[in-house]
C-alpha positions as CSV (number, residue, x, y, z in Angstrom):
1,M,42.3,31.6,-34.8
2,T,40.8,30.3,-38.1
3,F,37.1,29.9,-38.7
4,E,37.7,26.0,-39.1
5,E,39.6,25.8,-35.5
6,W,36.9,27.7,-34.0
7,Q,34.2,25.3,-35.6
8,K,36.3,22.3,-33.9
9,D,36.5,24.1,-30.6
10,W,32.7,24.7,-30.6
11,A,31.8,21.1,-31.6
12,A,34.1,19.9,-28.7
13,Y,32.7,22.2,-26.3
14,Q,29.1,21.2,-27.5
15,R,30.2,17.5,-27.1
16,R,31.3,18.1,-23.3
17,L,28.3,20.3,-22.8
18,D,26.0,17.3,-24.2
19,H,27.9,15.0,-22.1
20,N,27.4,16.9,-18.6
21,Q,23.8,17.1,-19.8
22,H,23.3,13.8,-19.9
23,I,25.4,13.1,-16.6
24,N,23.2,15.7,-15.1
25,E,19.8,13.9,-16.4
26,T,20.9,10.8,-15.4
27,I,21.9,11.9,-11.7
28,L,18.5,14.1,-11.8
29,D,16.5,10.6,-12.6
30,K,18.4,8.4,-10.1
31,L,17.6,11.1,-7.5
32,Q,13.9,11.4,-8.6
33,R,13.4,7.5,-8.9
34,Q,14.9,7.3,-5.3
35,E,12.2,9.5,-4.1
36,A,9.5,7.2,-5.7
37,R,11.2,4.4,-3.9
38,Y,10.9,5.6,-0.1
39,P,7.3,5.3,0.0
40,L,7.4,2.0,-0.8
41,R,10.3,1.2,1.5
42,R,7.8,1.9,3.9
43,L,5.4,-0.2,2.7
44,W,8.2,-3.4,2.2
45,A,8.3,-2.7,6.1
46,L,4.9,-2.8,6.9
47,R,4.2,-5.8,5.0
48,W,7.1,-7.8,6.9
49,L,5.5,-6.7,10.1
50,E,2.0,-7.9,9.0
51,V,3.7,-11.4,8.0
52,K,5.1,-11.7,11.4
53,I,1.9,-10.7,13.2
54,W,-0.1,-12.9,11.2
55,L,2.4,-15.8,12.0
56,L,2.1,-15.4,15.7
57,L,-2.0,-15.1,15.4
58,L,-1.8,-18.7,13.0
59,A,0.3,-20.6,15.6
60,G,-1.9,-19.2,18.5
61,L,-5.0,-20.1,16.5
62,W,-3.7,-23.4,15.7
63,Y,-2.9,-24.2,19.6
64,C,-6.3,-23.4,20.5
65,T,-7.6,-25.2,18.1
66,A,-6.2,-28.4,19.6
67,A,-6.7,-27.3,23.4
68,F,-10.3,-26.3,22.9
69,Q,-12.8,-29.3,23.2
70,A,-13.5,-31.0,19.7
71,W,-15.9,-29.6,17.8
72,S,-17.1,-27.0,20.1
73,A,-18.1,-23.3,19.0
74,P,-14.8,-21.9,20.0
75,Q,-12.7,-24.7,18.3
76,L,-14.6,-24.2,14.9
77,S,-14.1,-20.5,15.1
78,A,-10.6,-20.8,15.9
79,I,-10.6,-22.7,12.7
80,V,-12.2,-20.0,10.8
81,L,-10.1,-17.8,12.3
82,A,-7.0,-19.3,11.5
83,L,-8.4,-19.7,7.9
84,F,-8.6,-15.9,7.4
85,A,-5.3,-15.4,9.0
86,T,-3.6,-17.9,6.4
87,A,-5.3,-15.5,3.7
88,G,-3.7,-12.8,5.6
89,I,-0.2,-14.3,5.4
90,I,-0.4,-15.3,2.1
91,G,-1.6,-12.0,1.2
92,S,1.0,-9.8,2.6
93,T,3.8,-12.5,1.4
94,G,2.4,-11.6,-2.1
95,Q,2.6,-8.0,-1.4
96,L,6.6,-8.4,-0.4
97,I,6.8,-10.7,-3.7
98,L,5.6,-8.0,-6.3
99,L,7.4,-5.5,-4.0
100,A,10.7,-7.3,-4.8
101,R,10.2,-8.0,-8.4
102,L,9.8,-4.1,-8.7
103,D,12.8,-2.5,-10.9
104,Y,13.3,0.8,-10.8
105,K,15.7,0.9,-13.8
106,K,12.9,0.2,-15.9
107,P,11.1,2.8,-18.5
108,I,8.6,5.1,-16.3
109,L,5.6,3.8,-17.7
110,E,6.7,0.1,-17.2
111,L,7.3,0.7,-13.7
112,Q,4.2,2.7,-13.2
113,A,2.1,-0.5,-14.6
114,D,3.8,-2.7,-12.0
115,I,3.1,-0.3,-9.1
116,R,-0.4,-0.3,-10.6
117,Q,-0.5,-4.2,-10.3
118,L,1.2,-4.1,-6.7
119,R,-2.0,-1.8,-5.7
120,A,-4.4,-4.2,-7.4
121,H,-3.1,-7.0,-5.7
122,Q,-3.5,-5.1,-2.1
123,L,-7.3,-4.2,-3.1
124,L,-8.2,-8.0,-4.0
125,F,-6.2,-9.0,-0.4
126,S,-8.4,-6.3,1.3
127,R,-11.7,-7.4,-0.3
128,L,-10.6,-11.1,0.8
129,L,-10.2,-9.8,4.5
130,I,-13.6,-7.6,4.7
131,S,-15.9,-10.6,3.4
132,S,-14.8,-11.8,6.8
133,V,-17.2,-9.4,8.5
134,P,-20.1,-11.7,8.4
135,F,-18.4,-14.0,10.5
136,Y,-17.6,-11.7,13.4
137,M,-19.6,-14.4,16.0
138,A,-16.4,-16.5,15.4
139,H,-14.5,-13.7,16.9
140,I,-16.8,-13.5,20.0
141,F,-16.9,-17.1,20.7
142,F,-12.8,-17.3,20.1
143,W,-12.1,-14.7,22.7
144,F,-14.9,-15.6,25.3
145,R,-13.2,-18.9,25.6
146,L,-9.3,-17.5,25.4
147,L,-9.4,-14.7,28.1
148,L,-12.8,-15.8,30.0
149,G,-12.8,-19.5,29.5
150,I,-16.6,-19.5,28.7
151,D,-18.0,-21.1,25.9
152,L,-20.3,-18.7,25.1
153,Y,-22.4,-21.0,22.8
154,Q,-23.3,-23.0,25.5
155,V,-24.4,-20.5,28.0
156,A,-25.8,-17.4,26.2
157,D,-29.6,-16.9,25.5
158,P,-31.1,-18.7,22.8
159,L,-32.7,-15.7,21.6
160,W,-29.5,-13.6,21.6
161,L,-27.9,-16.5,19.8
162,N,-30.7,-16.4,16.8
163,A,-30.6,-12.6,16.8
164,Q,-26.8,-13.2,16.0
165,I,-27.2,-15.5,13.4
166,G,-29.8,-13.4,11.7
167,F,-27.4,-10.4,11.6
168,S,-24.5,-12.5,10.2
169,A,-26.9,-13.6,7.7
170,L,-28.2,-10.2,6.7
171,L,-24.3,-9.1,6.5
172,L,-24.0,-11.5,3.8
173,P,-25.3,-9.7,1.0
174,A,-24.5,-6.2,2.2
175,T,-20.7,-7.5,2.8
176,A,-20.9,-9.2,-0.8
177,W,-22.2,-5.8,-2.4
178,L,-19.4,-3.8,-0.7
179,V,-16.4,-6.4,-2.0
180,R,-18.3,-6.3,-5.8
181,E,-18.4,-2.1,-5.3
182,L,-14.6,-2.0,-4.0
183,G,-13.8,-4.0,-7.3
184,K,-15.3,-1.3,-9.6
185,T,-12.8,1.5,-10.8
186,N,-15.4,3.8,-10.1
187,P,-18.0,3.1,-7.3
188,R,-21.6,4.6,-7.3
189,F,-21.0,6.1,-4.2
190,A,-18.4,8.3,-2.9
191,W,-17.9,6.6,0.5
192,V,-17.2,3.4,-1.1
193,G,-14.5,5.6,-3.4
194,Q,-13.1,6.8,-0.6
195,L,-12.6,3.2,1.4
196,R,-11.6,2.1,-2.1
197,A,-8.7,4.7,-2.2
198,H,-7.8,4.1,1.4
199,L,-7.4,0.3,0.8
200,L,-5.2,1.0,-2.5
201,G,-2.6,2.6,0.1
202,K,-0.9,6.0,0.2
203,E,2.5,4.3,0.0
204,A,2.0,3.2,-3.9
205,R,0.0,6.3,-4.8
206,Q,3.0,8.3,-3.4
207,A,5.3,6.8,-5.7
208,L,3.2,6.9,-8.7
209,S,2.9,10.3,-8.3
210,E,6.7,10.9,-8.0
211,L,7.3,8.7,-11.1
212,E,4.7,10.5,-12.9
213,D,6.4,13.7,-12.0
214,I,9.8,12.5,-13.7
215,R,7.6,11.4,-16.7
216,R,6.6,14.8,-17.2
217,F,9.6,16.4,-16.7
218,S,11.2,14.1,-19.0
219,N,8.7,15.1,-21.8
């Protein structure tokens, strides 16, 4: 074998080696992207379940709104709860839309940005639901009427009612503060940071971690 023939054989071998390496890297990349996709599939199923539950709650609340005495505390409570249930449907549906738009063939950095947008939407949705805490009396009035047939507002001690109204009023600034703190990337208090991390969701966090491993491996 001449030197030129050896060079040609070596070049052909190198091309085959590069081709096989590219195939292996492509397969590995697809497998790793699938690993990142698994947690988001769980999130998809969870959001679908949430939408169904919210829809059932909303249907029941509007039925009770029509059935309860007009302008009574239970009816007004049902309306308030229906508004928050509607917000829940919008939030969960928005999550499904963002999940459906994820393109796992995108470059890693772009896909990570899309997942971070998904997490930001989840946090916004959670903050909205937390803002309903000062309206806890709506739950009490509604469920007393639905389960026991009692209009608690009509039979309760006025002192107790005034105390609950006062407590709800105190909850307004406290809840507003918490909602504002949760919107910060680095909250001042550790427990708020832990709550924020929980609300952002572990599924999306796991997906981001898997994608970050792929990015580091690729570099």
